[in-house]
C-alpha positions in Angstrom: 216.7 145.4 112.7 215.8 143.4 115.8 212.8 145.6 116.4 211.6 145.0 112.9 212.1 141.3 113.3 210.0 141.3 116.4 207.2 143.3 114.9 207.2 141.1 111.7 207.1 137.9 113.7 204.5 139.2 116.1 202.3 140.4 113.2 202.5 136.9 111.6 201.5 135.2 114.9 198.4 137.5 115.2 197.5 136.9 111.6 197.8 133.1 112.0 195.6 133.2 115.1 193.0 135.3 113.2 193.0 132.8 110.4 192.7 129.9 112.9 189.7 131.4 114.6 187.8 131.3 111.4 187.8 135.0 110.6 189.9 134.6 107.5 189.7 130.9 106.8 186.1 130.6 105.6 184.9 132.0 102.2 183.1 135.3 101.7 179.6 135.1 100.5 179.0 134.7 96.8 176.6 137.2 95.2 173.3 136.4 93.5 174.9 136.3 90.0 177.5 133.7 91.0 177.9 130.6 88.9 178.5 128.5 92.0 176.8 128.1 95.4 175.6 131.5 96.6 174.8 132.3 100.3 172.9 135.3 99.0 170.5 133.1 97.0 170.3 130.6 99.9 169.4 133.5 102.3 166.3 134.2 100.2 164.9 130.8 101.1 166.0 131.3 104.7 164.2 134.6 104.9 160.8 133.0 104.0 161.3 129.9 106.1 162.2 131.9 109.2 159.6 134.6 108.9 157.9 133.3 112.1 158.2 130.5 114.6 157.1 127.2 113.0 157.6 124.6 115.7 155.4 121.6 116.5 153.5 124.1 118.6 152.7 126.2 115.5 150.9 123.8 113.1 149.7 126.4 110.7 153.1 128.1 110.4 154.8 124.7 110.0 152.3 123.8 107.2 153.1 127.0 105.5 156.8 126.2 105.4 156.1 122.7 104.3 154.0 123.9 101.4 156.7 126.5 100.5 159.3 123.8 100.2 157.0 121.6 98.2 156.4 124.4 95.7 160.1 125.2 95.4 160.9 121.6 94.6 158.2 121.6 91.9 159.8 124.8 90.5 163.1 123.0 90.3 161.5 120.3 88.1 160.8 117.7 90.8 157.7 115.7 91.8 157.8 116.1 95.6 155.7 114.1 98.0 154.5 114.9 101.5 154.7 111.8 103.7 152.3 112.3 106.6 152.6 110.5 110.0 150.0 110.8 112.8 149.9 110.4 116.5 153.3 111.8 117.3 153.7 112.3 121.1 154.9 115.7 122.2 157.4 115.7 125.0 155.2 118.2 127.0 152.1 116.2 126.5 149.5 115.6 123.8 149.8 114.3 120.2 150.2 115.9 116.8 150.6 115.0 113.1 153.7 115.7 111.1 154.7 115.6 107.4 158.1 115.2 105.7 158.8 116.6 102.3 160.6 114.2 100.0 161.7 114.5 96.4 163.8 112.3 94.0 165.9 113.7 91.1 167.2 111.1 88.7 169.9 111.4 86.0 168.7 112.3 82.5 169.1 108.6 81.6 166.6 107.5 84.2 166.6 106.0 87.7 170.1 105.4 89.1 171.6 102.5 91.1 172.9 104.9 93.7 171.7 108.2 95.3 173.0 110.9 97.6 170.4 112.0 100.1 170.5 115.6 101.4 168.8 116.0 104.7 167.7 118.9 106.9 164.8 119.5 109.2 162.3 122.4 108.6 160.7 122.7 112.0 162.0 125.3 114.4 162.4 124.8 118.2 159.4 124.7 120.4 159.1 126.6 123.6 162.4 127.2 125.4 163.3 128.9 128.7 165.8 131.7 128.4 166.7 133.2 131.8 163.3 132.4 133.2 161.5 133.7 130.1 159.7 131.5 127.6 160.8 132.2 124.0 160.4 130.7 120.5 163.0 130.4 117.8 162.2 131.4 114.2 164.7 128.7 113.0 166.8 130.9 110.7 169.9 129.0 111.8 168.4 125.8 113.1 167.7 124.6 110.6 166.8 127.0 107.7 170.6 127.2 107.2 170.5 123.5 106.2 167.2 123.7 104.2 168.2 126.9 102.3 171.7 125.5 101.6 170.2 122.2 100.2 167.9 124.1 97.9 170.8 126.2 96.6 173.0 123.1 96.3 170.3 121.2 94.4 169.8 124.2 92.0 173.5 124.3 91.2 173.8 120.6 90.7 170.8 120.5 88.3 172.9 122.7 86.0 175.1 119.7 85.1 172.4 117.1 85.3 173.3 115.6 81.9 176.6 114.5 83.5 175.0 112.7 86.5 175.6 109.1 86.9 174.0 109.0 90.3 170.8 110.7 91.5 169.7 113.0 94.3 167.1 112.5 97.0 165.9 115.4 99.1 164.4 114.8 102.6 163.2 117.7 104.6 162.1 116.2 107.9 159.4 117.4 110.4 159.6 117.4 114.2 163.3 116.8 114.5 163.3 119.1 117.5 160.9 116.9 119.4 162.4 113.4 119.2 163.8 113.2 115.6 160.2 112.1 114.8 160.3 112.8 111.1 163.4 110.8 110.4 162.5 108.0 112.8 159.1 107.5 111.2 160.5 107.8 107.7 163.2 105.2 108.4 160.7 102.8 110.0 157.6 103.3 107.8 158.9 104.6 104.5 162.0 102.5 104.1 161.5 102.7 100.3 162.8 106.2 100.0 166.2 105.1 101.4 166.5 102.4 98.7 169.8 102.7 96.8 170.9 105.6 99.0 174.7 105.3 99.2 175.6 108.6 100.8 173.8 110.9 103.3 174.7 114.5 103.9 172.9 116.0 106.9 173.0 119.8 107.5 172.4 121.1 111.0 173.1 124.3 112.9 174.0 124.9 116.6 174.8 128.6 116.2 174.5 131.4 113.7 178.2 132.2 113.2 181.7 130.7 112.5 182.8 127.9 110.2 180.5 125.0 109.2 182.1 122.1 111.0 182.2 118.5 109.8 181.5 117.2 113.3 180.3 113.7 112.7 180.8 110.9 110.1 179.5 107.4 109.8 181.5 104.5 111.1 184.3 103.0 108.9 184.7 106.4 107.2 187.9 105.9 105.2 186.1 106.2 101.8 183.9 109.0 103.0 187.0 110.9 104.0 188.5 110.3 100.6 185.4 112.0 99.1 185.5 114.8 101.7 189.0 115.6 100.5 187.3 117.2 97.5 185.9 119.9 99.8 187.1 123.5 99.7 187.9 125.1 103.0 187.7 121.8 104.9 187.0 122.0 108.6 186.6 119.0 110.8 188.1 116.7 113.4 187.5 113.0 113.9 187.7 113.7 117.6 184.3 115.4 117.5 182.7 112.2 116.3 184.2 110.4 119.3 183.1 113.1 121.8 179.7 113.4 120.2 179.0 109.7 121.1 179.2 110.6 124.8 177.0 113.8 124.7 173.2 113.8 125.0 172.8 115.3 121.6 171.2 113.8 118.5 170.4 114.8 114.9 168.5 113.1 112.1 171.9 111.6 111.1 171.8 109.6 114.3 169.0 107.5 113.0 170.7 106.3 109.8 174.5 106.6 110.4 175.0 103.0 111.4 173.5 101.8 108.1 174.3 104.4 105.5 177.7 106.2 104.9 177.5 109.9 105.5 178.6 113.2 107.0 177.0 115.6 109.4 177.7 119.4 109.3 176.8 122.2 111.7 177.7 125.8 112.4 178.6 125.9 116.1 179.5 129.4 117.1 177.2 131.7 119.2 175.3 129.1 121.2 173.5 132.0 122.9 171.3 132.2 119.7 170.6 128.4 119.7 166.9 127.4 120.1 165.9 130.9 121.3 164.4 134.1 119.9 167.9 135.3 118.7 167.7 132.6 116.1 166.1 134.8 113.5 166.9 136.2 110.0 168.4 139.5 111.3 171.3 137.5 112.8 172.2 135.2 109.9 175.9 135.1 108.8 176.3 134.8 105.0 179.9 133.6 105.3 178.8 130.7 107.6 176.2 129.7 105.0 178.8 130.0 102.2 181.0 127.7 104.1 178.4 124.9 104.0 178.3 125.3 100.2 182.0 125.6 99.7 182.5 122.2 101.4 179.5 120.3 100.1 179.3 121.6 96.5 182.5 119.9 95.3 181.7 116.7 97.2 178.2 116.6 95.6 179.6 117.1 92.1 182.2 114.4 92.5 179.6 111.9 93.8 177.1 112.7 91.1 179.4 112.6 88.1 182.0 109.9 89.0 181.7 106.3 87.9 183.4 105.3 91.2 180.0 105.6 93.0 177.8 103.6 90.7 177.3 101.0 93.4 175.3 102.1 96.5 177.9 100.5 98.8 180.8 102.3 97.2 181.5 104.4 100.3 181.3 101.6 102.8 184.8 101.2 104.2 186.6 98.8 106.5 188.1 101.2 109.1 187.8 104.6 110.7 190.2 107.4 109.9 191.8 109.8 112.3 191.6 113.2 110.7 192.0 116.9 111.5 192.3 120.1 109.6 194.8 122.9 109.9 193.7 126.3 108.3 195.7 127.0 105.1 197.4 123.6 105.2 194.2 121.6 104.8 193.0 118.1 105.8 195.3 115.5 107.3 194.0 111.9 107.7 195.5 108.6 108.8 194.3 105.0 109.1 194.6 103.6 112.6 197.9 101.7 111.8 199.3 104.9 110.2 198.3 107.0 113.2 199.9 104.4 115.5 203.1 104.7 113.5 202.8 108.5 113.5 202.6 108.5 117.3 205.5 106.1 117.6 207.7 108.3 115.4 206.8 111.3 117.6 207.8 109.5 120.7 211.1 108.4 119.1 211.8 112.0 117.9 211.1 113.4 121.4 213.5 110.9 122.9 216.1 111.8 120.3 215.7 115.5 121.0 216.0 115.0 124.7 219.2 112.9 124.4 220.8 115.3 121.9 220.2 118.4 124.0 221.3 116.7 127.3 224.4 115.4 125.5 225.2 118.8 124.2 224.7 120.3 127.7 221.9 122.5 126.5 219.6 120.9 129.1 219.8 118.5 132.1 217.6 115.6 132.7 216.8 116.8 136.3 216.1 120.3 134.9 213.6 118.9 132.4 211.8 116.8 135.0 211.6 119.6 137.6 210.2 122.0 135.0 207.8 119.3 133.8 206.5 118.9 137.3 206.2 122.7 137.7 204.3 123.1 134.4 202.0 120.2 135.3 201.1 121.8 138.7 200.7 125.2 137.1 198.4 123.8 134.3 196.2 122.1 137.0 195.9 125.4 138.8 195.0 127.0 135.5 192.3 124.4 134.9 190.9 125.0 138.4 190.9 128.8 138.0 189.2 128.5 134.6 186.4 126.3 135.9 186.0 128.6 138.9 185.5 131.6 136.5 183.0 129.5 134.5 181.0 128.6 137.6 181.0 132.3 138.7 179.9 133.8 135.4 177.1 131.1 135.1 175.9 132.0 138.6 175.9 135.7 137.8 174.0 135.1 134.5 171.5 132.9 136.3 172.3 129.9 134.0 172.8 126.4 135.4 176.5 125.4 135.2 177.4 122.4 133.0 180.9 121.7 131.9 179.8 120.8 128.4 176.8 123.1 128.0 176.4 126.5 129.8 174.5 128.7 127.3 173.0 132.1 127.5 175.9 133.7 129.4 176.3 137.3 128.2 179.7 138.2 126.9 181.0 134.7 127.4 183.5 135.1 124.6 184.8 138.2 126.2 185.3 136.4 129.5 187.1 133.5 127.7 189.4 135.9 125.7 190.3 138.0 128.8 191.1 134.8 130.8 193.4 133.6 128.0 195.1 136.9 127.6 195.7 137.0 131.4 197.2 133.5 131.2 199.5 134.6 128.4 200.6 137.7 130.4 201.2 135.7 133.6 203.3 133.2 131.7 205.3 135.9 129.9 206.1 137.5 133.1 207.5 134.3 134.6 209.2 133.3 131.3 210.8 136.7 130.7 212.1 136.9 134.2 213.7 133.5 134.0 215.2 133.7 130.5 217.4 136.6 131.5 219.2 134.3 133.9 219.9 131.3 131.6 219.4 130.4 127.9 219.1 126.8 129.1 215.7 127.8 130.7 214.0 128.0 127.3 215.3 124.6 126.0 214.4 122.8 129.2 211.0 124.4 129.3 210.3 123.3 125.7 211.5 119.8 126.5 209.4 119.7 129.7 206.3 120.8 127.8 206.9 118.3 125.1 207.4 115.5 127.7 204.0 116.3 129.2 202.3 116.4 125.8 203.9 113.1 124.9 202.6 111.6 128.1 199.1 113.1 127.5 199.2 111.8 124.0 199.9 108.2 125.1 197.1 108.4 127.7 194.6 109.8 125.1 195.7 107.3 122.5 194.7 104.4 124.6 191.6 106.1 126.0 190.0 107.5 122.9 192.4 106.9 120.0 192.8 110.6 119.4 195.6 112.9 120.6 196.6 115.2 117.6 196.2 118.4 119.6 199.0 117.2 121.9 201.0 114.9 119.6 201.4 117.4 116.7 202.9 120.2 118.9 205.2 117.7 120.5 206.3 116.7 117.0 207.0 120.3 116.0 209.0 121.1 119.1 211.0 117.8 118.9 212.0 118.5 115.3 213.0 122.1 116.1 215.2 120.9 119.0 216.8 118.3 116.9 217.6 120.6 114.0 218.9 123.2 116.5 221.9 120.9 116.8 222.8 121.5 113.2 221.4 124.9 112.2 220.3 128.1 113.9 216.9 127.5 115.6 215.6 130.8 114.2 215.6 129.2 110.7 212.8 126.8 111.8 211.2 128.6 114.8 208.9 131.0 112.9 207.3 128.3 110.6 206.9 126.0 113.6 205.2 128.5 115.8 202.9 129.6 113.0 201.8 126.0 112.4 201.3 125.6 116.1 199.2 128.8 116.2 197.1 127.6 113.2 196.5 124.2 114.7 196.0 125.3 118.3 193.9 128.3 117.6 191.6 126.4 115.2 191.1 123.4 117.5 190.7 125.5 120.7 188.2 127.8 118.9 186.1 124.8 117.8 186.3 123.2 121.3 185.4 126.4 123.1 182.3 127.2 121.1 181.2 123.6 121.1 181.5 123.1 124.9 180.6 126.7 125.8 182.0 128.8 128.7 181.5 125.8 131.0 184.7 124.2 129.7 186.8 127.3 130.1 189.2 125.5 132.5 189.8 122.7 129.9 190.4 125.3 127.2 192.9 127.2 129.3 194.6 123.9 130.3 195.2 123.0 126.6 196.0 126.6 125.6 198.7 126.8 128.3 200.8 124.3 126.5 200.4 126.0 123.1 201.4 129.3 124.8 204.6 127.6 126.1 205.4 126.4 122.6 204.6 129.7 120.8 206.5 131.8 123.3 209.4 129.4 123.3 209.6 129.3 119.6 209.3 133.0 119.4 212.4 133.4 121.6 214.3 131.0 119.4 213.2 133.0 116.3 214.5 136.2 117.9 217.8 134.6 118.9 220.9 135.7 117.0 222.7 132.4 117.6 222.2 128.8 118.2 220.7 128.1 121.6 
């Protein structure tokens, strides 16, 4: 019976991790006959767009793509326009001309007072150095994913056009890859096309695989988040908006986000295909494309058909929300005051758990402090080892090391996974050796890990206003240790460790693919605390009596 219990629990943990890594938490591709968004149909647009490189260094190929998009919008019943801009300076010298493709679709009743604008760029990346070799991207992911998805989203939304109360504006920008030239020139010289735009959805791609991440929102996003709650398979973190402000990365959304409410999506997995020759049609992922549609299609329908958005400023809010997603459980969002209260409750619950367990002689204050110090030192060593591995593999691959962007490292995901597995095995060896000596070891270890996560949460709260990846696990452990005083821990341990696995796996996956192998040490540092929780909760789950 105990062996079955172990295998059952272990299988659930592995399943939760598989879900959290996006393998089972994003939708499968819909076929060509589907009545809703179909990645198969979107891929037909992507195939044409990405048939060859079409960067600013390929004017004829770029014009071919531009004309193709123009014709498709005509076929959908629109009256598209090509807005040309000349004398755009290329970052490698010289000048060139560009042309955006724009089209407006009104409700059947006529021009609307409010519009949603769907934005993606149609140019591919210009020359890029990949391990001392110059290559060109065909732009299948970046950004034919966005362009193809928009064409499919528009096609589906036109099916219920009679119900529209708001309209749709389509903007396919040129020369985004150079200096956001198409969007910048449009916003400064064709301000008329942004008239009455109350909501912008920008679609980008930083990799060919994995979930489509909501990685950025406009400021004061409370009402935007209310609308995003309509999405199926939501996947996003407000933390990424905070981090993105400090990174040297920009998209078309950057130009308008301070003036117009909106959201910015991107696939982020497999950066080794980003901006290089691997970004081609042979490497597209239909599930990734489907995830764009699954999130945006319900949002688009709600915006177009609801009277709530008749005013163009309907989505302008007063404050920013803190939000994160947990696979299966969905989207969690808080106003700043709510999140402050949430953090305060976590701190109080941890203190209560500490007092209860010390009073019941299940832990000692000195034991918790000593273990907290040991865990802190060990986690710092883990961080150093992880960064050392990252520097080493970057050097072997001949790629410059950067903690937030070390691309083109072969088998980087294998290196990361092996490193994390090694960390788990080392911790298990230490944990299993100690737990045989004393049951108190597990309780004190969980309290020590929670103490550190509470401290990290306080620091992060005041530094960036975000700490969910430490505060939520601390909450889970505190609740478990409080309830352990009244019921057997194994009643709550399995659900708690599964939630921790879903939250931790999902966040660490997004963080690792976004920051690349260069941030391996940071990933291992955070993962270390989740390992403590999951292993500790698993021991409680296996226990036959109250600890």
